[in-house]
C-alpha positions as CSV (number, residue, x, y, z in Angstrom):
1,M,-4.8,-86.1,18.7
2,R,-5.0,-84.8,15.0
3,S,-7.5,-82.2,16.2
4,L,-5.3,-80.8,18.7
5,L,-2.4,-80.6,16.1
6,L,-4.7,-78.7,13.7
7,V,-6.2,-76.3,16.2
8,A,-2.4,-75.5,17.4
9,I,-1.4,-74.7,13.7
10,A,-4.5,-72.4,13.4
11,A,-3.2,-70.6,16.8
12,A,0.0,-70.5,15.6
13,L,-1.0,-68.9,12.3
14,T,-3.7,-66.4,13.7
15,L,-0.8,-65.1,16.3
16,G,1.7,-64.6,13.6
17,A,-0.9,-62.7,11.7
18,S,-1.5,-60.5,14.7
19,A,2.1,-60.3,15.5
20,A,2.8,-59.0,11.7
21,A,-0.2,-56.6,12.1
22,R,0.9,-55.1,15.7
23,S,4.8,-54.8,13.9
24,Q,3.2,-52.5,11.7
25,T,1.6,-50.2,13.8
26,T,4.9,-49.6,15.8
27,S,8.2,-48.2,15.4
28,E,9.3,-51.5,13.3
29,S,7.8,-50.0,10.1
30,L,8.9,-48.3,6.9
31,S,6.6,-45.9,4.9
32,A,7.7,-45.1,1.0
33,D,8.7,-41.5,1.9
34,D,11.0,-42.9,4.3
35,A,12.6,-45.6,2.1
36,V,13.1,-42.7,-0.5
37,R,14.8,-40.1,1.7
38,E,16.9,-42.9,3.4
39,A,18.0,-44.2,0.0
40,L,18.8,-40.7,-1.3
41,A,20.6,-40.1,1.6
42,A,22.6,-43.4,1.9
43,N,22.8,-45.0,-1.6
44,R,26.0,-45.9,-2.5
45,D,25.6,-45.5,-6.2
46,L,24.3,-42.1,-5.7
47,E,27.2,-41.1,-3.5
48,T,29.4,-42.1,-6.8
49,A,27.1,-40.4,-8.8
50,R,27.8,-36.9,-7.2
51,F,31.3,-37.2,-7.5
52,S,30.9,-36.5,-11.4
53,I,29.7,-32.6,-10.0
54,D,32.9,-32.4,-7.9
55,L,34.9,-33.4,-11.0
56,A,33.4,-30.7,-13.5
57,K,33.7,-28.1,-10.5
58,G,37.7,-29.1,-10.7
59,A,37.6,-28.6,-14.3
60,L,36.0,-25.5,-13.9
61,L,38.0,-24.3,-11.6
62,Q,41.0,-25.0,-14.2
63,A,39.4,-23.3,-17.1
64,G,40.1,-19.9,-18.3
65,R,43.4,-19.5,-16.9
66,L,46.7,-18.0,-18.8
67,T,49.5,-20.4,-18.9
68,N,52.2,-20.1,-16.7
69,P,55.4,-17.9,-17.5
70,E,58.5,-18.6,-18.5
71,L,62.2,-17.7,-17.1
72,E,65.0,-18.1,-19.6
73,I,68.3,-18.0,-18.4
74,S,71.5,-18.4,-20.6
75,Y,75.2,-18.4,-20.4
76,A,78.1,-18.7,-23.0
77,D,81.7,-18.6,-22.7
78,D,84.8,-19.1,-24.7
79,F,86.6,-21.2,-22.2
80,A,86.7,-24.4,-24.7
81,F,87.9,-22.2,-27.4
82,N,90.5,-19.4,-27.2
83,A,89.8,-18.8,-23.7
84,E,90.4,-15.3,-24.2
85,G,87.7,-14.4,-21.5
86,E,85.0,-13.5,-23.5
87,R,81.6,-14.3,-22.3
88,A,77.7,-13.4,-22.6
89,G,74.8,-14.1,-20.0
90,S,70.9,-13.1,-20.6
91,I,67.9,-13.4,-18.4
92,G,64.4,-13.0,-19.8
93,F,61.0,-13.5,-19.1
94,A,58.2,-14.3,-21.7
95,Q,54.4,-14.8,-21.2
96,S,51.4,-15.7,-23.8
97,F,48.6,-13.8,-24.1
98,P,45.5,-15.0,-26.2
99,V,44.2,-12.3,-28.7
100,T,40.5,-13.7,-28.5
101,A,38.3,-14.9,-26.4
102,R,39.6,-18.2,-25.6
103,L,40.2,-18.2,-22.3
104,A,36.2,-17.0,-21.4
105,R,35.1,-19.6,-24.0
106,E,37.0,-22.3,-22.1
107,K,35.2,-21.0,-19.1
108,D,31.8,-21.0,-20.3
109,V,32.4,-24.7,-21.7
110,A,33.5,-25.6,-18.5
111,R,30.3,-24.0,-17.0
112,K,28.3,-25.9,-19.2
113,D,29.8,-29.1,-18.0
114,V,28.9,-28.3,-14.3
115,E,25.5,-27.8,-15.4
116,I,25.1,-30.8,-17.2
117,A,26.3,-33.0,-14.2
118,E,24.4,-31.7,-12.1
119,S,20.9,-32.5,-14.3
120,E,22.4,-36.2,-14.9
121,V,22.6,-36.8,-11.0
122,R,19.1,-35.4,-10.6
123,D,18.2,-37.6,-13.6
124,F,20.1,-40.6,-11.7
125,V,17.9,-39.7,-8.4
126,R,14.7,-39.7,-10.5
127,S,15.6,-43.1,-11.4
128,L,16.8,-44.4,-7.8
129,I,13.3,-42.8,-6.6
130,A,11.5,-45.0,-9.0
131,E,13.6,-48.2,-8.4
132,V,13.4,-47.7,-4.6
133,Q,9.2,-47.3,-4.8
134,R,9.1,-50.4,-7.0
135,A,11.1,-52.5,-5.0
136,F,9.1,-51.2,-1.5
137,Y,5.7,-51.8,-3.3
138,S,6.9,-55.1,-4.6
139,V,7.5,-55.9,-1.0
140,R,4.2,-54.9,0.2
141,A,2.3,-56.6,-2.6
142,V,3.6,-59.7,-1.1
143,D,2.8,-58.9,2.2
144,E,-0.8,-58.6,1.2
145,R,-0.9,-61.7,-0.6
146,L,0.9,-63.7,2.3
147,G,-1.9,-62.2,4.2
148,V,-4.5,-63.4,2.4
149,N,-2.8,-66.9,2.2
150,R,-2.8,-67.2,5.8
151,Q,-6.1,-66.2,6.5
152,L,-7.0,-69.1,3.9
153,I,-5.1,-71.7,5.2
154,A,-6.8,-70.3,9.0
155,S,-10.1,-71.0,7.1
156,I,-9.2,-74.5,5.7
157,L,-7.8,-75.6,9.3
158,E,-11.1,-74.6,10.9
159,V,-13.1,-76.4,8.1
160,E,-10.9,-79.3,8.3
161,Q,-11.2,-79.8,12.0
162,A,-15.0,-79.8,11.6
163,T,-15.1,-82.1,8.9
164,A,-12.9,-84.5,10.8
165,R,-15.6,-84.4,14.1
166,R,-18.0,-85.3,11.6
167,L,-15.9,-88.0,9.9
168,K,-15.8,-89.3,14.0
169,A,-19.8,-89.2,13.7
170,A,-19.2,-90.9,10.5
171,E,-21.4,-88.3,8.6
172,V,-18.4,-87.8,5.9
173,S,-15.8,-90.0,4.4
174,S,-12.4,-89.7,4.9
175,A,-11.8,-88.8,1.4
176,E,-13.2,-85.4,2.1
177,V,-10.6,-85.2,5.2
178,S,-8.0,-85.9,2.4
179,L,-9.1,-83.2,-0.1
180,L,-9.3,-80.7,2.4
181,R,-5.5,-81.5,3.6
182,I,-4.4,-81.5,0.2
183,E,-5.9,-78.0,-0.1
184,R,-4.1,-76.8,3.0
185,L,-1.0,-78.3,2.1
186,R,-1.1,-76.5,-1.4
187,L,-1.8,-73.3,0.3
188,E,1.4,-73.7,2.6
189,Q,3.4,-74.5,-0.5
190,D,2.0,-71.0,-2.0
191,A,3.1,-69.2,1.2
192,L,6.5,-70.7,1.0
193,R,6.9,-69.7,-2.5
194,L,5.4,-66.0,-1.7
195,S,7.9,-66.1,1.3
196,R,10.8,-66.7,-1.5
197,E,9.7,-63.8,-3.5
198,R,9.6,-61.6,-0.6
199,E,12.9,-62.2,0.5
200,V,14.5,-61.4,-3.0
201,A,12.5,-58.3,-3.1
202,S,13.4,-57.3,0.5
203,G,16.9,-57.9,-0.5
204,A,16.6,-55.5,-3.4
205,L,15.0,-52.8,-1.4
206,A,17.9,-53.1,1.5
207,R,20.6,-52.8,-1.1
208,L,19.2,-49.6,-2.5
209,L,18.9,-48.2,1.1
210,G,22.4,-49.1,1.8
211,R,21.4,-51.6,4.3
212,S,21.8,-55.4,5.4
213,P,18.4,-57.3,4.6
214,S,18.3,-58.4,8.2
215,S,18.1,-54.8,9.4
216,L,15.1,-53.6,6.9
217,E,11.9,-52.7,9.2
218,T,8.4,-53.9,7.6
219,P,7.2,-51.8,4.8
220,V,3.8,-50.2,5.8
221,G,1.4,-48.1,3.4
222,P,-1.5,-48.7,1.0
223,L,-1.2,-50.5,-2.3
224,D,-3.7,-48.5,-3.9
225,P,-2.2,-45.4,-5.3
226,G,-5.6,-43.6,-5.1
227,P,-6.9,-41.5,-7.7
228,L,-4.3,-39.8,-9.6
229,A,-4.1,-36.8,-11.6
230,S,-5.1,-37.5,-14.9
231,T,-1.7,-36.7,-16.5
232,T,0.9,-36.2,-13.7
233,A,2.7,-34.3,-16.4
234,R,1.7,-30.9,-17.3
235,P,-0.3,-29.9,-20.4
236,G,1.2,-28.6,-23.4
237,G,3.0,-32.0,-23.9
238,V,7.1,-32.4,-23.0
239,G,8.2,-29.2,-24.8
240,A,5.9,-27.3,-22.0
241,T,7.9,-28.7,-18.8
242,S,11.4,-29.1,-18.0
243,D,10.6,-31.7,-15.1
244,R,12.5,-34.6,-16.6
245,P,16.1,-33.8,-15.7
246,D,17.4,-35.9,-18.7
247,L,15.7,-33.8,-20.9
248,E,17.1,-30.6,-19.2
249,A,20.6,-32.6,-19.6
250,A,20.1,-32.7,-23.3
251,T,18.8,-29.3,-23.8
252,R,22.0,-28.1,-21.7
253,G,24.2,-30.4,-23.7
254,I,23.1,-28.4,-27.1
255,A,24.4,-25.1,-25.1
256,R,27.4,-27.0,-24.7
257,A,28.1,-27.8,-27.9
258,Q,27.4,-24.3,-29.1
259,A,29.9,-23.0,-26.7
260,D,32.4,-25.7,-27.6
261,R,32.4,-24.2,-31.6
262,S,32.6,-21.0,-30.3
263,L,35.9,-22.1,-28.5
264,A,37.0,-23.9,-31.5
265,S,36.6,-20.8,-33.8
266,S,38.4,-18.8,-31.3
267,E,41.6,-21.0,-31.2
268,V,42.4,-20.7,-35.2
269,W,44.6,-17.8,-33.5
270,E,47.0,-19.0,-31.1
271,D,48.1,-16.9,-28.2
272,W,51.0,-14.5,-28.8
273,T,53.8,-14.2,-26.6
274,L,55.3,-11.2,-25.3
275,G,59.2,-11.4,-24.2
276,L,61.4,-9.0,-21.9
277,G,65.1,-9.7,-21.4
278,F,68.3,-8.4,-20.1
279,E,71.7,-9.2,-21.8
280,R,75.2,-8.5,-20.8
281,D,78.4,-9.1,-23.2
282,R,82.0,-9.2,-22.7
283,G,84.1,-8.9,-25.6
284,V,87.9,-9.1,-25.4
285,F,89.7,-7.3,-28.6
286,D,93.7,-8.1,-28.0
287,E,94.9,-6.2,-30.8
288,S,92.8,-3.4,-30.3
289,P,93.0,-0.1,-28.4
290,I,89.3,-1.0,-27.0
291,G,90.8,-3.8,-25.2
292,V,88.0,-5.2,-22.9
293,K,84.4,-4.0,-24.1
294,R,81.2,-4.8,-21.9
295,D,77.8,-4.1,-23.5
296,S,74.4,-4.7,-22.2
297,F,71.2,-4.7,-23.8
298,L,67.6,-4.4,-22.9
299,A,65.4,-6.9,-25.1
300,L,61.6,-7.0,-26.3
301,G,60.2,-9.2,-28.4
302,V,56.9,-10.9,-29.6
303,T,55.7,-14.2,-31.1
304,I,53.2,-14.5,-33.3
305,P,51.7,-17.7,-34.6
306,L,50.6,-17.6,-38.2
307,P,47.4,-19.8,-38.8
308,L,48.4,-20.9,-42.3
309,W,48.6,-24.8,-42.2
310,N,46.3,-25.5,-39.2
311,R,43.4,-23.2,-39.1
312,Q,41.1,-26.0,-36.7
313,Q,39.0,-27.2,-39.5
314,G,38.7,-30.5,-38.1
315,R,38.1,-29.4,-34.8
316,I,35.5,-26.6,-36.2
317,A,34.0,-29.6,-38.3
318,A,33.9,-31.7,-35.1
319,A,32.1,-29.3,-33.0
320,D,29.7,-28.6,-35.7
321,T,29.0,-32.3,-36.2
322,E,28.4,-32.5,-32.1
323,L,26.1,-29.7,-32.2
324,R,24.0,-31.3,-35.0
325,R,24.0,-34.6,-32.8
326,S,23.0,-32.9,-29.7
327,R,19.8,-31.4,-31.4
328,R,18.9,-34.4,-32.7
329,S,19.6,-36.4,-29.8
330,R,17.4,-34.1,-27.7
331,D,14.6,-34.5,-30.4
332,A,14.7,-38.3,-29.9
333,L,14.2,-37.7,-26.1
334,V,11.4,-35.9,-26.4
335,L,9.7,-38.5,-28.3
336,R,10.8,-41.2,-26.1
337,I,9.3,-39.6,-23.3
338,E,6.2,-38.6,-24.7
339,E,5.7,-42.5,-25.6
340,E,6.9,-43.4,-21.8
341,I,4.2,-40.8,-20.6
342,H,1.4,-41.9,-22.9
343,V,2.2,-45.7,-22.3
344,A,2.3,-45.3,-18.3
345,K,-1.0,-43.4,-18.5
346,A,-2.8,-46.2,-20.4
347,Q,-1.6,-48.6,-18.2
348,V,-2.9,-46.4,-15.2
349,R,-6.2,-46.2,-16.8
350,M,-6.5,-49.6,-17.7
351,L,-5.5,-51.1,-14.4
352,R,-7.7,-48.6,-12.4
353,S,-10.5,-49.9,-14.3
354,S,-9.7,-53.5,-13.5
355,V,-8.8,-52.7,-9.9
356,D,-12.3,-51.1,-9.5
357,A,-14.2,-54.0,-10.9
358,Y,-12.6,-56.5,-8.8
359,A,-13.3,-54.4,-5.6
360,E,-16.9,-53.6,-6.8
361,E,-18.3,-56.8,-8.7
362,I,-15.9,-59.8,-8.2
363,L,-14.7,-59.5,-4.7
364,P,-18.1,-59.3,-2.9
365,E,-19.5,-62.1,-5.3
366,A,-16.2,-64.4,-4.5
367,T,-17.1,-63.6,-0.8
368,R,-20.8,-64.0,-0.6
369,A,-20.2,-67.4,-2.7
370,R,-17.5,-68.6,-0.3
371,E,-19.7,-67.9,2.8
372,L,-22.9,-69.6,1.4
373,F,-20.9,-72.6,0.4
374,E,-19.5,-73.0,3.9
375,R,-22.6,-72.6,5.6
376,G,-24.0,-75.4,3.3
377,Y,-21.3,-77.7,4.0
378,R,-21.5,-77.3,7.4
379,Q,-25.4,-78.3,7.0
380,G,-24.6,-81.1,4.8
381,L,-26.3,-79.4,1.9
382,V,-23.2,-79.4,-0.5
383,G,-20.0,-81.4,-1.1
384,I,-16.7,-80.9,-0.3
385,A,-15.6,-80.6,-4.0
386,E,-18.1,-77.7,-4.1
387,L,-16.8,-75.9,-1.1
388,L,-13.3,-76.0,-2.5
389,Q,-14.1,-74.8,-5.8
390,A,-15.9,-72.0,-3.6
391,Q,-12.6,-71.4,-1.5
392,R,-10.3,-71.6,-4.9
393,Q,-12.2,-68.7,-6.6
394,Y,-12.1,-66.7,-3.5
395,N,-8.4,-67.4,-2.9
396,E,-7.5,-66.8,-6.4
397,S,-9.9,-63.4,-6.8
398,R,-8.2,-62.0,-3.6
399,A,-4.7,-62.9,-4.7
400,F,-5.3,-61.6,-8.3
401,H,-6.9,-58.2,-6.6
402,F,-3.6,-57.6,-4.8
403,E,-1.8,-58.4,-7.8
404,L,-3.4,-56.0,-9.9
405,L,-3.1,-53.6,-6.8
406,G,0.3,-53.9,-7.0
407,D,0.5,-53.7,-10.8
408,L,-1.5,-50.6,-10.4
409,R,1.0,-49.3,-8.0
410,Q,4.3,-50.1,-10.5
411,A,2.5,-48.1,-13.2
412,A,1.8,-45.0,-11.4
413,I,5.4,-45.2,-10.4
414,E,6.3,-45.5,-13.7
415,L,3.8,-42.4,-14.9
416,E,5.7,-40.2,-12.0
417,A,9.6,-41.4,-13.3
418,A,8.3,-40.5,-17.1
419,A,6.8,-37.3,-16.2
420,G,9.6,-36.5,-13.5
421,T,7.1,-35.2,-11.2
422,S,8.3,-36.7,-7.8
423,P,8.2,-34.3,-5.1
424,H,11.7,-35.8,-4.1
425,L,13.4,-34.3,-7.1
426,N,12.8,-31.1,-5.5
427,P,16.3,-30.0,-3.8
428,S,14.5,-28.1,-1.2
429,S,12.9,-31.1,0.1
430,S,14.9,-34.1,-0.2
431,P,18.5,-34.6,0.5
432,G,19.1,-35.9,-3.0
433,G,18.7,-32.5,-4.8
434,T,21.8,-31.5,-6.8
435,R,24.6,-30.1,-4.3
């Protein structure tokens, strides 16, 4: 009965593994590129970030406009005093006009704000791409480790079944069967732990795609990023490329600060106001042969604010400070980007070396040792302890190999994000480009 149960479990695990393999070859699968494209089209945070461009465009539409004209109407009557019938009325029109290039500079500042908003949204896209890829390949790494775990469980079950038959023939002790069962149970607990890790990673990926975790397909694709360009960034350092949108935004921030400094200087002279009006008076002279006199006037006036007390000193000083701050901020960002690229390159180089060492040296040796000990155990040449030690080494080697592959893929993602070289940042090739 126990042997039948073990065979049933092994068959279930084999069927589960084959079903998972089949699902990866059907339409119920998701590639990394598809995941990124879907996130750029449906991510809620990205949709929210894009509104900043519309807000900046609204400010640009409003900037550089004349103030509205003023219509002045007045009427005076002496009914509350002598009530002699005297009265006066006037109507006037006034419009303020800038005497400097203030309106053009306001427009320039608003235009720079639109450019900065577009760069900031592109930088959000850069970060989102990396976040989606990190979540995607976290799921892939766990899937690979789960696959190794299932294969090992099936292998242990096979050995356990063979050992149970030998126990009936009194060739081995029950302790050996117990050791195998304990090892299998430990592997099953590892599988449960990995399944929990997968649920967490899948939930993060589904959120980034704007989906529920239950609707997520099986992520497919190689963990190994393959041979990377030695830098993924162009030669000449950060100053030679504008691939990073945040660096582009910082550069545009300097231009915006310069435009704001020019605007502050143009505001020293406030707008002049030109007025045009018509006035009509009715005067009554009782003790004069004039009697009633009516007069009409055409009025033309100008109001000139004099910059005596307020010459925008504080506004200009603040603009100068903002300009210096923008330049220093960009310098600091350049150093930070160079550091990010340098660290990511070093991580890729070291992890690539470790992955190659495992693939070329450690894994073949662990596989060969496991096969030899399994053969020796079936022939009664080695004990169960030696077999389990070889199994464990093989398990740990394969699991750590996939862990290293996952780390290598994550390092490659960090390098691409640091250099800003993702093809999905190109507006013509992805829906996440700046509108």
